[in-house]
N, C-alpha and C positions, 0 to 999 in steps of 0.2 A: 781914287777910282772914278768918282763922277767926272772929274775933270778930263780924265783919258776918253771917257764914254762920250762926252760932249765934244771933244776934239774929233774924234772919228766920226760922229755924225756931221759935224761941221764940215770936215773934208769931204765926205760922200755927197752932201748938199751941194758943195761948191762946184763938183764935177757936172752938174746939170745947169749951171748958171751960165748966161750968155758971156762971152768974152773969156771964159776960162778955157785954158788949153788942156785937153785930155789926151794923155798920152797912150792910151790903149786899155785892154781888159785887165781888170785885176786877176790875180792869181790865187790858188788855194791857199797859200800863206797868208794873203790879205783876208779872206774869209774866215779862217781860222783865228787869226787875231782878233777881228771884230767879234766873232761868236765869244771868244774867251772874256773880252771886255764886257760884253752883255752879260754873261753868266756871272762874272763877278760882283755885279751889282747886288745890293742888299736892301731891297726895298722894305720900309717899316709899314706901309699901308697896301691894301688892296688896290687903291688907286694907282699907287705908284707901279706896283707889279704889272698891272693891266697896261699902263703907258709904255713900260719897258718892252712888253710883249708886242705892243702895237708897232713900237720902233724897229723890233726884229722883224716883224711882218712886212714892214714897209721897206727895209732894207733887203730882205729876200726878193721882194718883187722888183727892186732896183737891179740886184745883182742878176736875177734872172733875165732881165732886159739886156743886161751888159753882156752876159755870156749864157748862151743857151744851154751849155752843158751844165750849168749851175744846179745843184740839188737843193731847192729851197726847204723842203722838209728835213733833210738832214741838217741843214743849217740852223733851222727853228729848233729842232731838238738839241743840238750843240749849245744854242743860247739857254737852254733851259738846265743844262747841267751844272751842278755845284762845282765850283773851282775850290780845290783844296788849299 
């Protein structure tokens, strides 16, 4: 799980790097996948949970810049849902 989370974060971070070709806005399926990956994390400490929440907030801000129709509140709530 942590590997997938790190990979998604790396990919999103790469989109804003100079020289990286960005092919367009992300879609709802991308936002849903990222939220599920974040929600699947099982932190064992308060600090780890806070770090995951900060990443979710940072991603929400980035996604809002990428897509003005993006609902950051909905995304942040989806990131907090427990994955069965």
